[in-house]
C-alpha positions in Angstrom: 112.1 78.7 80.5 111.4 82.0 79.4 110.2 82.8 75.4 113.1 83.5 73.7 114.7 80.9 75.4 112.5 78.3 73.6 112.9 80.0 70.5 116.7 80.3 70.7 116.6 76.2 71.6 114.1 74.4 69.6 115.0 72.2 67.6 111.9 71.3 66.3 110.6 74.1 64.5 114.1 75.6 63.4 114.8 78.1 61.3 118.5 77.9 60.8 119.0 78.5 57.1 122.5 78.1 55.4 122.8 81.5 53.8 125.9 83.8 52.6 127.4 86.3 54.9 126.0 89.1 52.5 123.5 87.7 52.9 123.0 87.2 56.6 124.4 90.9 57.1 121.8 92.6 54.7 118.7 91.2 56.6 120.5 91.1 60.3 117.2 91.2 62.5 115.2 93.1 59.9 111.3 91.4 59.9 109.6 91.3 56.4 108.2 94.5 56.2 112.0 95.8 55.7 113.6 92.9 53.8 113.1 90.1 51.6 115.1 87.0 50.6 117.3 89.0 47.3 115.4 85.4 45.2 111.9 86.5 44.4 111.3 82.5 44.2 112.2 81.7 47.3 109.3 84.6 48.7 106.4 82.2 49.1 108.7 79.7 51.1 110.3 82.4 53.9 106.7 84.3 54.5 105.0 80.7 55.6 107.3 80.0 57.3 108.1 83.5 58.9 103.9 83.5 60.1 104.6 79.9 60.6 107.2 80.7 64.0 105.2 83.9 64.5 101.9 81.4 65.1 104.2 78.9 67.0 105.3 81.9 69.4 102.0 83.6 69.1 104.1 86.7 67.7 102.1 89.6 66.0 103.1 91.9 63.3 103.2 95.2 62.6 101.4 97.0 59.2 104.4 97.0 57.5 105.0 93.1 57.9 101.7 92.6 57.2 101.3 93.4 53.8 105.0 91.7 53.2 104.0 89.3 54.1 100.9 89.4 52.1 103.0 90.4 49.3 105.4 87.2 50.0 102.4 85.0 50.1 100.6 86.1 46.8 103.7 84.6 44.8 102.7 80.7 46.0 101.0 78.7 43.8 97.5 78.5 44.4 
């Protein structure tokens, strides 16, 4: 099974989150360097989930994405 199929069918680390149609359209295929959840209180959770997927699938991040994720993690409680 290729990696794309494995990701799409991953039921243990699912990244599907129910959102409004507007939020879904706004995000599209943008990474955190180009889109953040509108609720700042959700930035920590979103950033951690994004990093988890990157780690699980050995994916890289460009500098803009990494900087945005760092800012999101700065919103987490210690």
